[in-house]
C-alpha positions as CSV (number, residue, x, y, z in Angstrom):
1,M,25.8,29.1,100.7
2,K,26.3,32.7,99.5
3,I,28.9,35.4,99.7
4,I,27.3,38.2,101.8
5,S,30.0,40.9,101.4
6,A,33.3,41.8,99.6
7,H,35.9,44.0,101.1
8,E,38.7,45.3,98.9
9,G,41.8,47.3,99.9
10,V,45.3,48.3,98.9
11,I,48.5,47.8,100.9
12,P,52.2,48.8,100.1
13,I,54.8,46.2,99.4
14,S,57.4,48.8,98.5
15,S,61.2,48.5,98.7
16,S,64.3,50.4,97.8
17,M,65.6,47.6,95.7
18,G,65.3,47.4,91.9
19,N,65.8,45.0,89.0
20,A,66.9,45.7,85.4
21,F,63.7,47.4,84.5
22,I,61.9,48.9,87.6
23,D,62.4,49.8,91.2
24,F,59.9,48.9,93.8
25,S,59.6,52.2,95.7
26,T,55.9,52.6,94.9
27,M,54.8,49.0,94.5
28,D,51.5,48.2,96.1
29,C,49.0,45.3,96.1
30,S,45.3,44.7,96.1
31,I,43.9,42.6,98.9
32,L,40.4,41.2,99.2
33,A,38.1,39.5,101.7
34,L,35.0,37.6,100.7
35,V,32.7,37.0,103.7
36,S,30.3,34.0,103.4
37,D,27.2,33.0,105.3
38,V,28.8,29.8,106.4
39,M,29.6,29.8,110.1
40,V,32.4,27.9,111.9
41,D,32.9,28.3,115.6
42,G,30.6,31.3,115.6
43,E,32.4,33.2,112.9
44,P,31.7,33.5,109.2
45,V,34.1,31.7,106.8
46,V,36.1,34.3,104.9
47,G,38.2,33.8,101.7
48,Y,41.2,36.0,101.2
49,G,43.1,37.0,98.0
50,F,45.8,39.4,96.8
51,N,47.8,40.1,93.7
52,S,51.3,38.9,93.3
53,N,54.3,41.2,93.3
54,G,55.5,43.0,90.2
55,R,52.1,44.3,89.2
56,Y,50.4,47.2,90.9
57,S,47.0,47.1,92.7
58,A,43.9,46.6,90.4
59,G,41.3,48.3,92.6
60,E,39.6,50.2,89.9
61,I,38.8,47.1,87.9
62,L,37.8,45.2,91.0
63,R,35.4,47.9,92.2
64,R,33.8,48.9,88.9
65,R,33.6,45.6,87.0
66,V,34.7,42.3,88.6
67,L,33.2,42.5,92.1
68,P,29.9,44.1,91.1
69,R,29.3,41.2,88.7
70,L,30.2,38.6,91.4
71,M,28.1,40.2,94.1
72,G,25.2,41.0,91.8
73,A,24.8,37.4,90.6
74,P,22.1,35.2,92.1
75,A,23.7,33.1,94.9
76,N,22.8,29.8,93.3
77,S,24.6,30.9,90.1
78,L,27.9,30.6,91.9
79,L,27.3,27.0,93.0
80,D,28.0,23.6,91.5
81,D,25.6,20.7,91.1
82,D,26.2,19.7,94.8
83,G,25.3,23.2,96.0
84,L,29.0,24.1,96.8
85,L,30.8,27.2,95.8
86,S,32.3,26.8,92.3
87,P,35.3,29.1,91.5
88,S,35.0,28.0,87.9
89,T,31.4,29.1,87.6
90,A,32.1,32.3,89.5
91,W,35.0,33.0,87.0
92,D,32.5,32.9,84.1
93,V,30.3,35.4,86.0
94,M,33.3,37.8,86.6
95,M,34.3,37.7,82.9
96,R,30.8,38.5,81.4
97,N,30.9,41.4,79.0
98,E,34.7,41.3,78.7
99,K,36.0,41.2,75.2
100,P,38.8,38.7,74.2
101,G,42.4,40.0,74.4
102,G,43.6,43.1,76.2
103,H,44.5,41.1,79.3
104,G,46.7,43.5,81.1
105,E,45.6,44.4,84.6
106,R,42.2,42.8,84.2
107,S,43.9,39.4,84.6
108,V,45.3,40.7,87.9
109,A,41.9,41.8,89.2
110,V,40.3,38.5,88.3
111,G,43.2,36.6,89.8
112,V,42.7,38.3,93.2
113,V,39.1,37.2,93.3
114,D,39.9,33.7,92.0
115,M,42.4,33.3,94.8
116,A,39.8,34.4,97.4
117,L,37.2,32.1,96.0
118,H,39.5,29.1,96.1
119,D,40.5,30.0,99.7
120,L,36.8,30.2,100.6
121,A,35.8,26.9,98.9
122,A,38.6,25.0,100.6
123,K,37.8,26.5,104.0
124,I,34.1,25.6,103.6
125,A,35.2,22.0,102.8
126,G,37.5,22.1,105.9
127,V,40.7,21.1,104.0
128,P,43.9,22.8,102.8
129,L,43.7,24.1,99.3
130,Y,46.2,21.6,97.9
131,R,44.0,18.8,99.0
132,W,40.8,20.5,97.7
133,I,42.5,21.0,94.2
134,S,43.8,17.5,94.0
135,D,40.3,16.1,94.9
136,K,38.3,18.5,92.8
137,Y,40.5,18.8,89.7
138,G,43.1,16.0,90.0
139,D,43.5,12.3,90.9
140,G,43.4,12.8,94.7
141,T,47.2,12.7,95.1
142,F,49.6,15.5,95.6
143,D,53.2,16.3,96.4
144,D,53.8,16.5,100.2
145,S,56.6,18.9,99.7
146,V,57.6,21.4,97.0
147,F,60.9,22.5,95.6
148,V,61.6,26.2,96.2
149,Y,64.4,28.5,95.3
150,A,65.3,31.8,96.9
151,A,64.9,34.9,94.7
152,G,67.0,37.9,95.6
153,G,70.2,39.5,94.3
154,Y,68.4,42.8,93.5
155,Y,70.2,46.0,92.8
156,A,70.1,48.5,95.6
157,P,71.9,51.7,96.5
158,N,75.5,51.1,97.8
159,K,75.0,47.3,97.7
160,T,78.5,45.7,97.6
161,Y,79.7,42.4,96.4
162,R,80.1,41.4,100.1
163,D,76.5,42.4,100.7
164,L,75.4,40.3,97.8
165,Q,77.3,37.3,99.1
166,D,76.0,37.7,102.6
167,E,72.4,37.8,101.2
168,M,73.0,34.5,99.4
169,K,74.7,32.9,102.4
170,G,71.5,33.8,104.4
171,F,69.4,31.9,101.8
172,L,71.7,28.9,102.1
173,D,71.5,29.0,105.9
174,A,67.7,29.2,105.6
175,G,67.7,25.8,103.8
176,Y,67.8,26.8,100.1
177,N,70.1,25.0,97.7
178,V,69.2,27.1,94.6
179,V,69.3,30.9,94.5
180,K,68.4,33.6,92.0
181,M,69.9,37.0,91.3
182,K,69.1,39.9,89.0
183,I,71.2,40.9,85.9
184,G,70.8,43.5,83.2
185,G,70.8,46.5,85.5
186,A,74.5,47.0,85.0
187,D,76.9,46.4,82.1
188,L,78.0,42.9,81.3
189,A,81.4,43.1,82.9
190,E,79.8,44.3,86.2
191,D,77.1,41.6,86.1
192,L,79.8,38.9,85.5
193,R,81.7,40.2,88.6
194,R,78.4,40.0,90.6
195,I,77.8,36.4,89.3
196,E,81.4,35.4,90.2
197,A,80.9,36.7,93.7
198,V,77.7,34.6,94.2
199,L,79.4,31.5,92.7
200,E,82.1,31.8,95.3
201,V,79.3,31.3,97.9
202,L,78.0,28.3,95.9
203,D,81.4,26.6,95.7
204,G,81.5,27.4,92.0
205,D,78.4,25.3,91.2
206,G,76.5,27.3,88.5
207,S,73.7,24.7,88.5
208,R,72.6,26.2,91.8
209,L,72.3,29.8,90.4
210,A,69.5,31.3,88.3
211,V,69.8,34.7,86.7
212,D,66.9,37.0,85.7
213,A,67.1,39.9,83.3
214,N,63.4,41.0,83.8
215,G,62.8,41.4,80.1
216,R,65.5,44.1,79.7
217,F,67.5,42.9,76.7
218,D,67.2,43.3,72.9
219,L,68.3,40.4,70.8
220,D,72.0,41.5,70.5
221,R,72.4,42.0,74.2
222,A,70.5,38.7,75.0
223,L,72.9,36.8,72.8
224,E,75.9,38.6,74.2
225,Y,74.9,37.7,77.7
226,G,74.1,34.2,76.6
227,R,77.6,33.6,75.2
228,A,79.1,34.9,78.5
229,L,76.8,32.9,80.7
230,E,76.7,29.6,79.0
231,P,80.1,28.3,80.5
232,Y,78.7,28.7,84.0
233,G,76.1,26.0,83.5
234,L,73.4,28.0,85.2
235,F,70.1,26.7,86.6
236,W,68.4,29.0,84.1
237,Y,68.6,32.3,82.2
238,E,65.3,34.1,82.8
239,E,63.0,36.5,80.9
240,V,65.7,37.7,78.6
241,G,63.6,40.1,76.4
242,D,60.1,41.5,76.3
243,P,57.7,38.7,77.3
244,L,55.7,39.1,74.0
245,D,58.8,39.1,71.8
246,Y,58.6,35.4,71.0
247,R,61.0,35.6,68.1
248,L,63.7,37.0,70.4
249,N,63.2,34.1,72.7
250,A,63.2,31.6,69.9
251,T,66.4,33.0,68.4
252,L,68.1,32.9,71.8
253,S,67.1,29.2,72.3
254,E,68.9,28.4,69.0
255,H,72.1,29.8,70.4
256,Y,72.0,29.3,74.2
257,R,72.2,25.6,75.1
258,G,71.3,26.0,78.8
259,P,67.8,26.2,80.3
260,I,65.7,29.3,79.6
261,A,62.8,30.4,81.9
262,T,60.0,32.9,81.1
263,G,56.3,33.5,81.3
264,E,55.8,35.5,84.5
265,N,54.5,38.4,82.5
266,L,52.2,36.3,80.3
267,F,48.7,36.6,81.8
268,S,46.4,34.3,79.7
269,L,46.1,31.0,78.0
270,Q,46.4,32.7,74.6
271,D,49.7,34.3,75.5
272,A,51.1,31.1,76.9
273,R,50.0,29.2,73.9
274,N,51.8,31.7,71.6
275,L,55.0,31.3,73.7
276,I,54.8,27.5,73.1
277,R,54.0,27.9,69.4
278,Y,56.5,30.7,68.5
279,G,58.9,31.2,71.4
280,G,61.3,28.3,70.8
281,M,60.8,26.9,74.3
282,R,62.2,23.4,74.7
283,P,60.2,21.0,76.8
284,D,63.3,18.9,77.8
285,R,65.1,21.8,79.6
286,D,63.2,25.1,79.7
287,Y,60.7,26.4,82.4
288,I,57.4,28.1,82.2
289,Q,56.8,30.7,85.0
290,V,53.2,31.8,84.6
291,D,52.0,33.2,88.0
292,P,48.4,32.0,88.7
293,A,47.7,35.1,90.9
294,L,48.5,37.4,88.0
295,S,46.9,35.4,85.2
296,Y,43.2,35.2,86.0
297,G,43.8,32.7,88.8
298,L,43.7,28.9,89.1
299,V,40.8,28.6,86.6
300,E,42.9,29.9,83.8
301,Y,46.1,28.3,85.0
302,R,44.5,24.9,84.7
303,R,43.6,25.7,81.1
304,I,47.3,26.6,80.6
305,Q,48.3,23.3,82.1
306,H,46.0,21.4,79.7
307,M,47.4,23.3,76.7
308,L,51.0,22.5,77.8
309,A,50.2,18.8,78.2
310,Q,48.7,18.8,74.6
311,H,52.0,20.2,73.4
312,G,54.1,17.5,75.2
313,W,55.1,19.5,78.2
314,S,55.3,18.0,81.7
315,S,53.9,19.9,84.6
316,R,57.3,19.6,86.2
317,R,58.6,22.2,83.8
318,C,56.4,24.8,85.4
319,I,57.7,26.8,88.3
320,P,55.4,29.8,89.0
321,H,56.6,33.3,89.7
322,G,55.5,35.1,92.8
323,G,56.8,33.3,95.9
324,H,53.4,33.1,97.7
325,Q,51.2,30.5,99.4
326,F,48.6,30.3,96.7
327,S,51.0,29.0,94.0
328,L,52.7,26.8,96.6
329,H,49.4,24.9,97.1
330,I,48.9,24.8,93.3
331,A,52.4,23.4,92.8
332,A,51.8,20.6,95.3
333,A,48.3,19.7,93.9
334,L,49.1,19.9,90.2
335,K,52.6,18.4,90.7
336,L,54.6,21.3,89.3
337,G,58.3,21.5,89.2
338,G,58.4,23.9,92.2
339,N,57.7,27.4,93.3
340,E,59.6,30.7,93.7
341,S,60.3,32.0,97.2
342,Y,61.0,35.5,98.5
343,P,62.3,34.9,102.0
344,D,62.8,38.6,102.9
345,E,60.9,40.7,100.3
346,F,57.4,42.0,99.5
347,Q,56.1,41.9,103.0
348,P,53.6,41.3,104.3
349,T,52.3,39.2,101.3
350,G,55.6,37.5,100.3
351,G,56.7,34.1,101.6
352,F,54.9,31.2,103.2
353,A,53.5,30.4,106.6
354,D,55.5,31.7,109.6
355,D,56.2,28.1,110.7
356,A,57.2,26.9,107.2
357,V,60.7,25.3,107.2
358,V,62.9,24.9,104.1
359,V,65.0,21.8,104.0
360,N,67.2,21.0,101.0
361,S,65.2,23.6,99.0
362,R,61.9,21.9,99.8
363,V,58.9,23.0,101.8
364,K,56.2,20.8,103.3
365,L,52.7,22.1,103.3
366,D,50.6,22.3,106.4
367,D,47.0,21.3,107.1
368,R,45.4,24.7,107.7
369,P,42.1,25.0,105.8
370,G,42.2,27.0,102.6
371,I,45.4,28.7,101.6
372,G,46.5,29.1,105.2
373,F,47.0,32.9,105.5
374,E,46.0,32.4,109.1
375,G,49.5,31.0,109.6
376,K,51.1,34.2,108.4
377,A,50.4,36.4,111.3
378,N,51.3,39.9,110.1
379,F,49.5,39.4,106.8
380,H,46.5,37.8,108.4
381,K,46.1,40.8,110.7
382,V,46.0,43.1,107.6
383,L,43.4,40.8,105.9
384,R,41.2,40.6,109.0
385,E,41.1,44.4,109.3
386,L,39.4,44.5,105.9
387,H,36.2,43.1,107.3
388,A,36.5,43.8,111.0
């Protein structure tokens, strides 16, 4: 088989909401369609990819470097020994002439193509991606459902405590047991009032609430918040300082006894390894949130999983950022601890298939070939228009 064309575009996933660091008023997203020469029911098999939320589109890198290398490579150089598409081999092609380090938005661009390649490979095999991953890279077994939590609680103009509570009640009514809210965009006293409002909805059970500072705090403020939050017994205290300030995270872990979560803004094996070496992360309670779509894709994410295992970490301590279908398949196949979910935000890319049902904070996967974007009608329409 060969890839006969690549179609790249940009779509908005903007919103009026904000977290402690940014608003999402101009947020956009790269989308990609890779058209193959494999035909099913008279139509070519197409692999789709996009970048996760929180990072902007990476079209310039896609157009000038990543896609020309992929499309310029001899067709057989992208295949494995069985003559099938190999995302791992294609990854090496895309990264030719790229120096080590400086990951930045390059990891986003490669992640978009890696997603499309895995979608295409699984579709050609006629199986859902989680089964393709478990057969290709694992032991042939997978989780038939995945733990998910509902991420929300953003800051927004004129948003009241009652609005925040109603948002969280909506998540509970949709089947989620664990919810997440933003902190750090107000002062401590105001954030504690917001947390108390959400806890009222959760019957006072802090173990069902995660909070996320989006890297906003310096060490003093991180510790101040930690002292105030610890009595609540929260699900986790997330991304407290700059993602590369490993010493801050390590110092916090010495003082905050509850679970810490971070890693969504680490985009490479090397950065994740430094977090484990120097960030004070505790494998008995903390969580790694690396998002495969932002961090060079599944090829690199598997390397990160191997590194974590070497350092005594269970895959169950990994819950990827992003709330999208790609990481949901990866979570099931690699037996991760779960996956983020955005029930209402970052449309049309955010969320799972239209017919996905959350029960007790778990989602079952369907049998659509590939990632299953075809089951997300509004997004699939946008993706199809790329190559119409």
